[in-house]
LUMBANU-208600 format. One record per residue: residue in one letter; x, y, z of N, C-alpha, C, O in turn. Coordinates in nm, 2 decimals. Layout:
% LUMBANU-208600
resn->A, n.c1->X, n.c2->Y, n.c3->Z, ca.c1->X, ca.c2->Y, ca.c3->Z, c.c1->X, c.c2->Y, c.c3->Z, o.c1->X, o.c2->Y, o.c3->Z;
...
***
This chain:
% LUMBANU-208600
resn->X, n.c1->-0.65, n.c2->-1.62, n.c3->-0.01, ca.c1->-0.72, ca.c2->-1.53, ca.c3->0.08, c.c1->-0.63, c.c2->-1.42, c.c3->0.12, o.c1->-0.51, o.c2->-1.44, o.c3->0.15;
resn->X, n.c1->-0.68, n.c2->-1.30, n.c3->0.11, ca.c1->-0.60, ca.c2->-1.18, ca.c3->0.15, c.c1->-0.61, c.c2->-1.15, c.c3->0.30, o.c1->-0.71, o.c2->-1.18, o.c3->0.36;
resn->X, n.c1->-0.51, n.c2->-1.09, n.c3->0.35, ca.c1->-0.50, ca.c2->-1.05, ca.c3->0.49, c.c1->-0.46, c.c2->-0.90, c.c3->0.50, o.c1->-0.40, o.c2->-0.85, o.c3->0.41;
resn->X, n.c1->-0.49, n.c2->-0.84, n.c3->0.61, ca.c1->-0.45, ca.c2->-0.71, ca.c3->0.64, c.c1->-0.42, c.c2->-0.69, c.c3->0.79, o.c1->-0.50, o.c2->-0.74, o.c3->0.88;
resn->X, n.c1->-0.31, n.c2->-0.63, n.c3->0.82, ca.c1->-0.27, ca.c2->-0.59, ca.c3->0.96, c.c1->-0.21, c.c2->-0.45, c.c3->0.95, o.c1->-0.17, o.c2->-0.41, o.c3->0.85;
resn->X, n.c1->-0.22, n.c2->-0.38, n.c3->1.06, ca.c1->-0.15, ca.c2->-0.25, ca.c3->1.06, c.c1->-0.10, c.c2->-0.22, c.c3->1.20, o.c1->-0.15, o.c2->-0.27, o.c3->1.30;
resn->X, n.c1->-0.01, n.c2->-0.12, n.c3->1.20, ca.c1->0.04, ca.c2->-0.07, ca.c3->1.33, c.c1->0.10, c.c2->0.07, c.c3->1.31, o.c1->0.15, o.c2->0.10, o.c3->1.20;
resn->X, n.c1->0.08, n.c2->0.15, n.c3->1.40, ca.c1->0.14, ca.c2->0.29, ca.c3->1.40, c.c1->0.28, c.c2->0.28, c.c3->1.45, o.c1->0.30, o.c2->0.24, o.c3->1.57;
resn->X, n.c1->0.37, n.c2->0.33, n.c3->1.37, ca.c1->0.51, ca.c2->0.33, ca.c3->1.42, c.c1->0.53, c.c2->0.45, c.c3->1.52, o.c1->0.62, o.c2->0.44, o.c3->1.61;
resn->X, n.c1->0.46, n.c2->0.55, n.c3->1.49, ca.c1->0.46, ca.c2->0.67, ca.c3->1.58, c.c1->0.33, c.c2->0.75, c.c3->1.54, o.c1->0.25, o.c2->0.70, o.c3->1.47;
resn->X, n.c1->0.33, n.c2->0.87, n.c3->1.58, ca.c1->0.21, ca.c2->0.95, ca.c3->1.55, c.c1->0.19, c.c2->0.99, c.c3->1.41, o.c1->0.08, o.c2->1.02, o.c3->1.36;
resn->X, n.c1->0.30, n.c2->0.98, n.c3->1.33, ca.c1->0.30, ca.c2->1.03, ca.c3->1.19, c.c1->0.28, c.c2->0.91, c.c3->1.09, o.c1->0.21, o.c2->0.93, o.c3->0.99;
resn->X, n.c1->0.34, n.c2->0.80, n.c3->1.12, ca.c1->0.35, ca.c2->0.69, ca.c3->1.01, c.c1->0.27, c.c2->0.57, c.c3->1.06, o.c1->0.29, o.c2->0.52, o.c3->1.17;
resn->X, n.c1->0.19, n.c2->0.51, n.c3->0.97, ca.c1->0.12, ca.c2->0.38, ca.c3->0.99, c.c1->0.17, c.c2->0.28, c.c3->0.89, o.c1->0.18, o.c2->0.32, o.c3->0.77;
resn->X, n.c1->0.20, n.c2->0.16, n.c3->0.93, ca.c1->0.24, ca.c2->0.05, ca.c3->0.84, c.c1->0.12, c.c2->-0.04, c.c3->0.83, o.c1->0.07, o.c2->-0.09, o.c3->0.92;
resn->X, n.c1->0.09, n.c2->-0.06, n.c3->0.70, ca.c1->-0.02, ca.c2->-0.15, ca.c3->0.67, c.c1->0.03, c.c2->-0.27, c.c3->0.59, o.c1->0.09, o.c2->-0.25, o.c3->0.48;
resn->X, n.c1->0.02, n.c2->-0.39, n.c3->0.64, ca.c1->0.07, ca.c2->-0.51, ca.c3->0.58, c.c1->-0.04, c.c2->-0.58, c.c3->0.51, o.c1->-0.14, o.c2->-0.63, o.c3->0.58;
resn->X, n.c1->-0.03, n.c2->-0.60, n.c3->0.38, ca.c1->-0.13, ca.c2->-0.67, ca.c3->0.30, c.c1->-0.06, c.c2->-0.81, c.c3->0.27, o.c1->0.06, o.c2->-0.81, o.c3->0.24;
resn->X, n.c1->-0.14, n.c2->-0.91, n.c3->0.26, ca.c1->-0.09, ca.c2->-1.04, ca.c3->0.22, c.c1->-0.18, c.c2->-1.12, c.c3->0.14, o.c1->-0.30, o.c2->-1.09, o.c3->0.14;
resn->X, n.c1->-0.14, n.c2->-1.23, n.c3->0.08, ca.c1->-0.22, ca.c2->-1.31, ca.c3->0.00, c.c1->-0.24, c.c2->-1.26, c.c3->-0.14, o.c1->-0.16, o.c2->-1.19, o.c3->-0.19;
resn->X, n.c1->-0.36, n.c2->-1.30, n.c3->-0.19, ca.c1->-0.39, ca.c2->-1.26, ca.c3->-0.33, c.c1->-0.48, c.c2->-1.14, c.c3->-0.33, o.c1->-0.59, o.c2->-1.13, o.c3->-0.27;
resn->X, n.c1->-0.43, n.c2->-1.03, n.c3->-0.40, ca.c1->-0.51, ca.c2->-0.91, ca.c3->-0.41, c.c1->-0.58, c.c2->-0.91, c.c3->-0.55, o.c1->-0.55, o.c2->-0.83, o.c3->-0.64;
resn->X, n.c1->-0.67, n.c2->-1.01, n.c3->-0.56, ca.c1->-0.75, ca.c2->-1.02, ca.c3->-0.68, c.c1->-0.90, c.c2->-0.98, c.c3->-0.63, o.c1->-0.92, o.c2->-0.93, o.c3->-0.52;
resn->X, n.c1->-1.00, n.c2->-1.01, n.c3->-0.72, ca.c1->-1.13, ca.c2->-0.97, ca.c3->-0.68, c.c1->-1.18, c.c2->-1.02, c.c3->-0.55, o.c1->-1.22, o.c2->-0.94, o.c3->-0.46;
resn->X, n.c1->-1.17, n.c2->-1.15, n.c3->-0.52, ca.c1->-1.22, ca.c2->-1.20, ca.c3->-0.39, c.c1->-1.13, c.c2->-1.15, c.c3->-0.27, o.c1->-1.18, o.c2->-1.12, o.c3->-0.17;
resn->X, n.c1->-1.00, n.c2->-1.14, n.c3->-0.30, ca.c1->-0.91, ca.c2->-1.09, ca.c3->-0.19, c.c1->-0.94, c.c2->-0.95, c.c3->-0.15, o.c1->-0.94, o.c2->-0.91, o.c3->-0.04;
resn->X, n.c1->-0.95, n.c2->-0.86, n.c3->-0.25, ca.c1->-0.98, ca.c2->-0.72, ca.c3->-0.23, c.c1->-1.12, c.c2->-0.71, c.c3->-0.16, o.c1->-1.13, o.c2->-0.62, o.c3->-0.07;
resn->X, n.c1->-1.21, n.c2->-0.79, n.c3->-0.19, ca.c1->-1.34, ca.c2->-0.78, ca.c3->-0.13, c.c1->-1.33, c.c2->-0.81, c.c3->0.02, o.c1->-1.40, o.c2->-0.75, o.c3->0.10;
resn->X, n.c1->-1.24, n.c2->-0.90, n.c3->0.06, ca.c1->-1.21, ca.c2->-0.92, ca.c3->0.20, c.c1->-1.15, c.c2->-0.81, c.c3->0.28, o.c1->-1.18, o.c2->-0.79, o.c3->0.40;
resn->X, n.c1->-1.06, n.c2->-0.74, n.c3->0.22, ca.c1->-0.98, ca.c2->-0.64, ca.c3->0.29, c.c1->-1.01, c.c2->-0.49, c.c3->0.26, o.c1->-0.97, o.c2->-0.40, o.c3->0.32;
resn->X, n.c1->-1.09, n.c2->-0.47, n.c3->0.15, ca.c1->-1.12, ca.c2->-0.33, ca.c3->0.10, c.c1->-1.17, c.c2->-0.23, c.c3->0.21, o.c1->-1.11, o.c2->-0.12, o.c3->0.22;
resn->X, n.c1->-1.27, n.c2->-0.27, n.c3->0.28, ca.c1->-1.33, ca.c2->-0.18, ca.c3->0.38, c.c1->-1.23, c.c2->-0.14, c.c3->0.49, o.c1->-1.21, o.c2->-0.02, o.c3->0.53;
resn->X, n.c1->-1.16, n.c2->-0.24, n.c3->0.54, ca.c1->-1.06, ca.c2->-0.22, ca.c3->0.65, c.c1->-0.94, c.c2->-0.14, c.c3->0.59, o.c1->-0.89, o.c2->-0.05, o.c3->0.66;
resn->X, n.c1->-0.90, n.c2->-0.17, n.c3->0.47, ca.c1->-0.78, ca.c2->-0.10, ca.c3->0.41, c.c1->-0.82, c.c2->0.05, c.c3->0.40, o.c1->-0.74, o.c2->0.13, o.c3->0.43;
resn->X, n.c1->-0.94, n.c2->0.08, n.c3->0.35, ca.c1->-0.98, ca.c2->0.22, ca.c3->0.33, c.c1->-0.98, c.c2->0.29, c.c3->0.47, o.c1->-0.94, o.c2->0.40, o.c3->0.48;
resn->X, n.c1->-1.03, n.c2->0.22, n.c3->0.57, ca.c1->-1.04, ca.c2->0.28, ca.c3->0.70, c.c1->-0.90, c.c2->0.31, c.c3->0.76, o.c1->-0.88, o.c2->0.42, o.c3->0.81;
resn->X, n.c1->-0.80, n.c2->0.22, n.c3->0.75, ca.c1->-0.67, ca.c2->0.24, ca.c3->0.81, c.c1->-0.58, c.c2->0.32, c.c3->0.72, o.c1->-0.48, o.c2->0.38, o.c3->0.77;
resn->X, n.c1->-0.60, n.c2->0.32, n.c3->0.59, ca.c1->-0.51, ca.c2->0.39, ca.c3->0.49, c.c1->-0.55, c.c2->0.53, c.c3->0.47, o.c1->-0.47, o.c2->0.61, o.c3->0.42;
resn->X, n.c1->-0.67, n.c2->0.57, n.c3->0.51, ca.c1->-0.72, ca.c2->0.71, ca.c3->0.49, c.c1->-0.74, c.c2->0.78, c.c3->0.61, o.c1->-0.82, o.c2->0.87, o.c3->0.62;
resn->X, n.c1->-0.66, n.c2->0.75, n.c3->0.72, ca.c1->-0.67, ca.c2->0.82, ca.c3->0.84, c.c1->-0.62, c.c2->0.96, c.c3->0.82, o.c1->-0.53, o.c2->0.99, o.c3->0.74;
resn->X, n.c1->-0.69, n.c2->1.06, n.c3->0.89, ca.c1->-0.66, ca.c2->1.20, ca.c3->0.87, c.c1->-0.51, c.c2->1.23, c.c3->0.89, o.c1->-0.45, o.c2->1.20, o.c3->0.99;
resn->X, n.c1->-0.45, n.c2->1.28, n.c3->0.78, ca.c1->-0.31, ca.c2->1.33, ca.c3->0.78, c.c1->-0.20, c.c2->1.22, c.c3->0.82, o.c1->-0.09, o.c2->1.26, o.c3->0.86;
resn->X, n.c1->-0.24, n.c2->1.10, n.c3->0.80, ca.c1->-0.14, ca.c2->0.99, ca.c3->0.83, c.c1->-0.05, c.c2->0.97, c.c3->0.71, o.c1->-0.10, o.c2->0.98, o.c3->0.60;
resn->X, n.c1->0.07, n.c2->0.93, n.c3->0.74, ca.c1->0.16, ca.c2->0.89, ca.c3->0.63, c.c1->0.16, c.c2->0.73, c.c3->0.64, o.c1->0.18, o.c2->0.67, o.c3->0.74;
resn->X, n.c1->0.13, n.c2->0.67, n.c3->0.52, ca.c1->0.11, ca.c2->0.53, ca.c3->0.52, c.c1->0.22, c.c2->0.46, c.c3->0.44, o.c1->0.25, o.c2->0.50, o.c3->0.32;
resn->X, n.c1->0.27, n.c2->0.35, n.c3->0.49, ca.c1->0.36, ca.c2->0.26, ca.c3->0.42, c.c1->0.29, c.c2->0.13, c.c3->0.40, o.c1->0.26, o.c2->0.06, o.c3->0.50;
resn->X, n.c1->0.25, n.c2->0.10, n.c3->0.28, ca.c1->0.18, ca.c2->-0.03, ca.c3->0.25, c.c1->0.29, c.c2->-0.13, c.c3->0.22, o.c1->0.36, o.c2->-0.12, o.c3->0.12;
resn->X, n.c1->0.29, n.c2->-0.23, n.c3->0.30, ca.c1->0.39, ca.c2->-0.34, ca.c3->0.29, c.c1->0.33, c.c2->-0.45, c.c3->0.21, o.c1->0.23, o.c2->-0.52, o.c3->0.25;
resn->X, n.c1->0.38, n.c2->-0.48, n.c3->0.09, ca.c1->0.33, ca.c2->-0.58, ca.c3->0.00, c.c1->0.42, c.c2->-0.71, c.c3->-0.01, o.c1->0.40, o.c2->-0.79, o.c3->-0.10;
resn->X, n.c1->0.51, n.c2->-0.72, n.c3->0.09, ca.c1->0.60, ca.c2->-0.84, ca.c3->0.08, c.c1->0.53, c.c2->-0.97, c.c3->0.08, o.c1->0.58, o.c2->-1.07, o.c3->0.03;
resn->X, n.c1->0.42, n.c2->-0.98, n.c3->0.15, ca.c1->0.35, ca.c2->-1.11, ca.c3->0.17, c.c1->0.24, c.c2->-1.13, c.c3->0.06, o.c1->0.16, o.c2->-1.22, o.c3->0.07;
resn->X, n.c1->0.23, n.c2->-1.04, n.c3->-0.03, ca.c1->0.13, ca.c2->-1.05, ca.c3->-0.14, c.c1->0.18, c.c2->-1.15, c.c3->-0.24, o.c1->0.30, o.c2->-1.14, o.c3->-0.29;
resn->X, n.c1->0.10, n.c2->-1.25, n.c3->-0.27, ca.c1->0.14, ca.c2->-1.35, ca.c3->-0.37, c.c1->0.10, c.c2->-1.33, c.c3->-0.51, o.c1->0.15, o.c2->-1.38, o.c3->-0.61;
resn->X, n.c1->0.00, n.c2->-1.24, n.c3->-0.52, ca.c1->-0.05, ca.c2->-1.20, ca.c3->-0.66, c.c1->-0.13, c.c2->-1.07, c.c3->-0.65, o.c1->-0.20, o.c2->-1.05, o.c3->-0.55;
resn->X, n.c1->-0.11, n.c2->-0.98, n.c3->-0.74, ca.c1->-0.19, ca.c2->-0.86, ca.c3->-0.74, c.c1->-0.25, c.c2->-0.84, c.c3->-0.88, o.c1->-0.18, o.c2->-0.84, o.c3->-0.98;
resn->X, n.c1->-0.38, n.c2->-0.83, n.c3->-0.88, ca.c1->-0.45, ca.c2->-0.81, ca.c3->-1.01, c.c1->-0.48, c.c2->-0.66, c.c3->-1.02, o.c1->-0.45, o.c2->-0.58, o.c3->-0.94;
resn->X, n.c1->-0.54, n.c2->-0.62, n.c3->-1.14, ca.c1->-0.57, ca.c2->-0.48, ca.c3->-1.16, c.c1->-0.67, c.c2->-0.42, c.c3->-1.05, o.c1->-0.65, o.c2->-0.31, o.c3->-1.02;
resn->X, n.c1->-0.76, n.c2->-0.50, n.c3->-1.00, ca.c1->-0.84, ca.c2->-0.45, ca.c3->-0.89, c.c1->-0.76, c.c2->-0.42, c.c3->-0.77, o.c1->-0.80, o.c2->-0.33, o.c3->-0.70;
resn->X, n.c1->-0.66, n.c2->-0.49, n.c3->-0.74, ca.c1->-0.57, ca.c2->-0.46, ca.c3->-0.63, c.c1->-0.49, c.c2->-0.34, c.c3->-0.65, o.c1->-0.47, o.c2->-0.26, o.c3->-0.56;
resn->X, n.c1->-0.44, n.c2->-0.32, n.c3->-0.77, ca.c1->-0.37, ca.c2->-0.19, ca.c3->-0.81, c.c1->-0.47, c.c2->-0.07, c.c3->-0.80, o.c1->-0.43, o.c2->0.03, o.c3->-0.75;
resn->X, n.c1->-0.59, n.c2->-0.09, n.c3->-0.85, ca.c1->-0.69, ca.c2->0.01, ca.c3->-0.84, c.c1->-0.72, c.c2->0.05, c.c3->-0.69, o.c1->-0.74, o.c2->0.17, o.c3->-0.66;
resn->X, n.c1->-0.72, n.c2->-0.05, n.c3->-0.61, ca.c1->-0.74, ca.c2->-0.02, ca.c3->-0.46, c.c1->-0.63, c.c2->0.06, c.c3->-0.40, o.c1->-0.66, o.c2->0.15, o.c3->-0.32;
resn->X, n.c1->-0.51, n.c2->0.03, n.c3->-0.44, ca.c1->-0.39, ca.c2->0.11, ca.c3->-0.39, c.c1->-0.40, c.c2->0.25, c.c3->-0.44, o.c1->-0.38, o.c2->0.35, o.c3->-0.36;
resn->X, n.c1->-0.43, n.c2->0.27, n.c3->-0.57, ca.c1->-0.44, ca.c2->0.41, ca.c3->-0.62, c.c1->-0.55, c.c2->0.49, c.c3->-0.56, o.c1->-0.53, o.c2->0.60, o.c3->-0.52;
resn->X, n.c1->-0.67, n.c2->0.43, n.c3->-0.55, ca.c1->-0.78, ca.c2->0.50, ca.c3->-0.49, c.c1->-0.76, c.c2->0.54, c.c3->-0.35, o.c1->-0.80, o.c2->0.65, o.c3->-0.30;
resn->X, n.c1->-0.70, n.c2->0.45, n.c3->-0.27, ca.c1->-0.67, ca.c2->0.49, ca.c3->-0.13, c.c1->-0.55, c.c2->0.59, c.c3->-0.12, o.c1->-0.55, o.c2->0.67, o.c3->-0.03;
resn->X, n.c1->-0.46, n.c2->0.58, n.c3->-0.21, ca.c1->-0.35, ca.c2->0.69, ca.c3->-0.21, c.c1->-0.41, c.c2->0.82, c.c3->-0.24, o.c1->-0.37, o.c2->0.92, o.c3->-0.18;
resn->X, n.c1->-0.50, n.c2->0.83, n.c3->-0.34, ca.c1->-0.57, ca.c2->0.96, ca.c3->-0.37, c.c1->-0.65, c.c2->1.01, c.c3->-0.25, o.c1->-0.65, o.c2->1.13, o.c3->-0.22;
resn->X, n.c1->-0.73, n.c2->0.92, n.c3->-0.19, ca.c1->-0.81, ca.c2->0.96, ca.c3->-0.08, c.c1->-0.72, c.c2->1.01, c.c3->0.04, o.c1->-0.76, o.c2->1.10, o.c3->0.11;
resn->X, n.c1->-0.61, n.c2->0.94, n.c3->0.06, ca.c1->-0.52, ca.c2->0.98, ca.c3->0.17, c.c1->-0.46, c.c2->1.11, c.c3->0.14, o.c1->-0.45, o.c2->1.19, o.c3->0.23;
resn->X, n.c1->-0.42, n.c2->1.14, n.c3->0.02, ca.c1->-0.36, ca.c2->1.27, ca.c3->-0.02, c.c1->-0.46, c.c2->1.38, c.c3->0.00, o.c1->-0.42, o.c2->1.49, o.c3->0.05;
resn->X, n.c1->-0.59, n.c2->1.36, n.c3->-0.03, ca.c1->-0.69, ca.c2->1.46, ca.c3->-0.01, c.c1->-0.71, c.c2->1.50, c.c3->0.14, o.c1->-0.76, o.c2->1.60, o.c3->0.17;
resn->X, n.c1->-0.67, n.c2->1.41, n.c3->0.23, ca.c1->-0.68, ca.c2->1.43, ca.c3->0.37, c.c1->-0.55, c.c2->1.48, c.c3->0.43, o.c1->-0.54, o.c2->1.50, o.c3->0.55;
resn->X, n.c1->-0.46, n.c2->1.52, n.c3->0.34, ca.c1->-0.33, ca.c2->1.57, ca.c3->0.39, c.c1->-0.23, c.c2->1.47, c.c3->0.42, o.c1->-0.12, o.c2->1.50, o.c3->0.48;
resn->X, n.c1->-0.25, n.c2->1.34, n.c3->0.38, ca.c1->-0.15, ca.c2->1.24, ca.c3->0.41, c.c1->-0.07, c.c2->1.20, c.c3->0.28, o.c1->-0.07, o.c2->1.27, o.c3->0.18;
resn->X, n.c1->-0.01, n.c2->1.09, n.c3->0.29, ca.c1->0.07, ca.c2->1.04, ca.c3->0.18, c.c1->0.08, c.c2->0.89, c.c3->0.20, o.c1->0.09, o.c2->0.83, o.c3->0.31;
resn->X, n.c1->0.07, n.c2->0.81, n.c3->0.09, ca.c1->0.08, ca.c2->0.67, ca.c3->0.09, c.c1->0.19, c.c2->0.63, c.c3->-0.01, o.c1->0.20, o.c2->0.67, o.c3->-0.12;
resn->X, n.c1->0.28, n.c2->0.54, n.c3->0.04, ca.c1->0.39, ca.c2->0.48, ca.c3->-0.04, c.c1->0.38, c.c2->0.33, c.c3->-0.03, o.c1->0.32, o.c2->0.28, o.c3->0.06;
resn->X, n.c1->0.44, n.c2->0.26, n.c3->-0.12, ca.c1->0.44, ca.c2->0.11, ca.c3->-0.12, c.c1->0.58, c.c2->0.06, c.c3->-0.10, o.c1->0.68, o.c2->0.10, o.c3->-0.16;
resn->X, n.c1->0.58, n.c2->-0.04, n.c3->-0.02, ca.c1->0.71, ca.c2->-0.12, ca.c3->0.01, c.c1->0.69, c.c2->-0.26, c.c3->-0.04, o.c1->0.60, o.c2->-0.33, o.c3->0.01;
resn->X, n.c1->0.78, n.c2->-0.30, n.c3->-0.13, ca.c1->0.76, ca.c2->-0.44, ca.c3->-0.18, c.c1->0.88, c.c2->-0.53, c.c3->-0.13, o.c1->0.87, o.c2->-0.66, o.c3->-0.15;
resn->X, n.c1->0.98, n.c2->-0.48, n.c3->-0.08, ca.c1->1.10, ca.c2->-0.56, ca.c3->-0.03, c.c1->1.15, c.c2->-0.64, c.c3->-0.15, o.c1->1.18, o.c2->-0.58, o.c3->-0.26;
resn->X, n.c1->1.17, n.c2->-0.77, n.c3->-0.13, ca.c1->1.23, ca.c2->-0.85, ca.c3->-0.23, c.c1->1.12, c.c2->-0.93, c.c3->-0.31, o.c1->1.15, o.c2->-1.03, o.c3->-0.38;
resn->X, n.c1->1.00, n.c2->-0.88, n.c3->-0.31, ca.c1->0.88, ca.c2->-0.94, ca.c3->-0.38, c.c1->0.89, c.c2->-0.90, c.c3->-0.53, o.c1->0.82, o.c2->-0.81, o.c3->-0.57;
resn->X, n.c1->0.97, n.c2->-0.97, n.c3->-0.60, ca.c1->1.00, ca.c2->-0.93, ca.c3->-0.74, c.c1->0.87, c.c2->-0.94, c.c3->-0.83, o.c1->0.86, o.c2->-0.86, o.c3->-0.92;
resn->X, n.c1->0.79, n.c2->-1.04, n.c3->-0.81, ca.c1->0.67, ca.c2->-1.05, ca.c3->-0.89, c.c1->0.58, c.c2->-0.93, c.c3->-0.87, o.c1->0.53, o.c2->-0.87, o.c3->-0.97;
resn->X, n.c1->0.55, n.c2->-0.89, n.c3->-0.75, ca.c1->0.47, ca.c2->-0.77, ca.c3->-0.73, c.c1->0.54, c.c2->-0.64, c.c3->-0.78, o.c1->0.48, o.c2->-0.56, o.c3->-0.84;
resn->X, n.c1->0.67, n.c2->-0.63, n.c3->-0.75, ca.c1->0.74, ca.c2->-0.51, ca.c3->-0.80, c.c1->0.73, c.c2->-0.50, c.c3->-0.95, o.c1->0.71, o.c2->-0.39, o.c3->-1.00;
resn->X, n.c1->0.76, n.c2->-0.61, n.c3->-1.02, ca.c1->0.75, ca.c2->-0.61, ca.c3->-1.17, c.c1->0.61, c.c2->-0.57, c.c3->-1.22, o.c1->0.60, o.c2->-0.50, o.c3->-1.32;
resn->X, n.c1->0.51, n.c2->-0.63, n.c3->-1.15, ca.c1->0.37, ca.c2->-0.60, ca.c3->-1.19, c.c1->0.34, c.c2->-0.45, c.c3->-1.17, o.c1->0.29, o.c2->-0.38, o.c3->-1.26;
resn->X, n.c1->0.38, n.c2->-0.39, n.c3->-1.06, ca.c1->0.36, ca.c2->-0.25, ca.c3->-1.03, c.c1->0.44, c.c2->-0.16, c.c3->-1.13, o.c1->0.39, o.c2->-0.06, o.c3->-1.18;
resn->X, n.c1->0.56, n.c2->-0.20, n.c3->-1.15, ca.c1->0.65, ca.c2->-0.13, ca.c3->-1.24, c.c1->0.59, c.c2->-0.13, c.c3->-1.39, o.c1->0.60, o.c2->-0.02, o.c3->-1.45;
resn->X, n.c1->0.54, n.c2->-0.24, n.c3->-1.43, ca.c1->0.48, ca.c2->-0.25, ca.c3->-1.56, c.c1->0.36, c.c2->-0.16, c.c3->-1.58, o.c1->0.34, o.c2->-0.10, o.c3->-1.69;
resn->X, n.c1->0.28, n.c2->-0.14, n.c3->-1.47, ca.c1->0.16, ca.c2->-0.06, ca.c3->-1.48, c.c1->0.20, c.c2->0.09, c.c3->-1.48, o.c1->0.11, o.c2->0.17, o.c3->-1.51;
resn->X, n.c1->0.32, n.c2->0.12, n.c3->-1.43, ca.c1->0.35, ca.c2->0.26, ca.c3->-1.42, c.c1->0.30, c.c2->0.33, c.c3->-1.30, o.c1->0.30, o.c2->0.45, o.c3->-1.29;
resn->X, n.c1->0.26, n.c2->0.25, n.c3->-1.20, ca.c1->0.20, ca.c2->0.31, ca.c3->-1.07, c.c1->0.30, c.c2->0.40, c.c3->-1.00, o.c1->0.26, o.c2->0.49, o.c3->-0.92;
resn->X, n.c1->0.43, n.c2->0.37, n.c3->-1.03, ca.c1->0.53, ca.c2->0.45, ca.c3->-0.96, c.c1->0.53, c.c2->0.60, c.c3->-1.00, o.c1->0.59, o.c2->0.68, o.c3->-0.92;
resn->X, n.c1->0.46, n.c2->0.64, n.c3->-1.10, ca.c1->0.45, ca.c2->0.78, ca.c3->-1.14, c.c1->0.35, c.c2->0.85, c.c3->-1.05, o.c1->0.35, o.c2->0.97, o.c3->-1.04;
resn->X, n.c1->0.27, n.c2->0.77, n.c3->-0.98, ca.c1->0.16, ca.c2->0.83, ca.c3->-0.89, c.c1->0.19, c.c2->0.80, c.c3->-0.74, o.c1->0.17, o.c2->0.89, o.c3->-0.66;
resn->X, n.c1->0.25, n.c2->0.69, n.c3->-0.72, ca.c1->0.27, ca.c2->0.64, ca.c3->-0.58, c.c1->0.42, c.c2->0.59, c.c3->-0.57, o.c1->0.46, o.c2->0.51, o.c3->-0.66;
resn->X, n.c1->0.49, n.c2->0.63, n.c3->-0.47, ca.c1->0.63, ca.c2->0.58, ca.c3->-0.46, c.c1->0.63, c.c2->0.43, c.c3->-0.43, o.c1->0.55, o.c2->0.38, o.c3->-0.34;
resn->X, n.c1->0.71, n.c2->0.36, n.c3->-0.50, ca.c1->0.72, ca.c2->0.21, ca.c3->-0.48, c.c1->0.87, c.c2->0.19, c.c3->-0.45, o.c1->0.96, o.c2->0.22, o.c3->-0.52;
resn->X, n.c1->0.89, n.c2->0.12, n.c3->-0.34, ca.c1->1.03, ca.c2->0.10, ca.c3->-0.28, c.c1->1.06, c.c2->-0.04, c.c3->-0.25, o.c1->0.97, o.c2->-0.12, o.c3->-0.20;
resn->X, n.c1->1.18, n.c2->-0.08, n.c3->-0.27, ca.c1->1.23, ca.c2->-0.21, ca.c3->-0.23, c.c1->1.30, c.c2->-0.21, c.c3->-0.10, o.c1->1.33, o.c2->-0.31, o.c3->-0.04;
resn->X, n.c1->1.33, n.c2->-0.09, n.c3->-0.05, ca.c1->1.41, ca.c2->-0.06, ca.c3->0.07, c.c1->1.31, c.c2->0.00, c.c3->0.17, o.c1->1.26, o.c2->0.11, o.c3->0.14;
resn->X, n.c1->1.30, n.c2->-0.06, n.c3->0.29, ca.c1->1.21, ca.c2->-0.01, ca.c3->0.39, c.c1->1.25, c.c2->0.13, c.c3->0.44, o.c1->1.16, o.c2->0.22, o.c3->0.47;
resn->X, n.c1->1.38, n.c2->0.15, n.c3->0.46, ca.c1->1.43, ca.c2->0.28, ca.c3->0.51, c.c1->1.39, c.c2->0.39, c.c3->0.41, o.c1->1.34, o.c2->0.50, o.c3->0.45;
resn->X, n.c1->1.40, n.c2->0.37, n.c3->0.28, ca.c1->1.36, ca.c2->0.46, ca.c3->0.18, c.c1->1.21, c.c2->0.49, c.c3->0.17, o.c1->1.17, o.c2->0.60, o.c3->0.16;
resn->X, n.c1->1.14, n.c2->0.38, n.c3->0.19, ca.c1->0.99, ca.c2->0.39, ca.c3->0.19, c.c1->0.95, c.c2->0.48, c.c3->0.31, o.c1->0.86, o.c2->0.57, o.c3->0.29;
resn->X, n.c1->1.00, n.c2->0.45, n.c3->0.43, ca.c1->0.97, ca.c2->0.53, ca.c3->0.55, c.c1->1.01, c.c2->0.67, c.c3->0.53, o.c1->0.93, o.c2->0.76, o.c3->0.57;
resn->X, n.c1->1.12, n.c2->0.70, n.c3->0.48, ca.c1->1.17, ca.c2->0.84, ca.c3->0.46, c.c1->1.08, c.c2->0.91, c.c3->0.36, o.c1->1.04, o.c2->1.03, o.c3->0.38;
resn->X, n.c1->1.04, n.c2->0.84, n.c3->0.25, ca.c1->0.95, ca.c2->0.90, ca.c3->0.15, c.c1->0.81, c.c2->0.93, c.c3->0.21, o.c1->0.76, o.c2->1.04, o.c3->0.18;
resn->X, n.c1->0.76, n.c2->0.84, n.c3->0.29, ca.c1->0.63, ca.c2->0.87, ca.c3->0.35, c.c1->0.64, c.c2->0.99, c.c3->0.45, o.c1->0.54, o.c2->1.06, o.c3->0.46;
resn->X, n.c1->0.75, n.c2->1.01, n.c3->0.51, ca.c1->0.76, ca.c2->1.12, ca.c3->0.60, c.c1->0.79, c.c2->1.26, c.c3->0.53, o.c1->0.77, o.c2->1.36, o.c3->0.59;
resn->X, n.c1->0.83, n.c2->1.25, n.c3->0.41, ca.c1->0.87, ca.c2->1.37, ca.c3->0.33, c.c1->0.75, c.c2->1.46, c.c3->0.29, o.c1->0.77, o.c2->1.56, o.c3->0.23;
***
């Protein structure tokens, strides 16, 4: 089961924490809320995937589509994976880093979101 939580660290940056399996059923559970919180007007978003246990292509597609929608609204979305090697390797293999910043360090993720 996928989970989603979020909090605004300040007026500029919002942290969105996704957890569980980001496969078809998991994305179905969080997609609407993720789109609502990730595409806020001019918000800088750090998506925290440390608690994600599995990410399928549909989960990657959800990240990309929300990053594009956020950018169209004047915002920016970056991904923080921490020490989640499985998710990091999956994202790296897909080449998502050429479109969306993917970071293992939270300070770097936050700085990139604000840039």
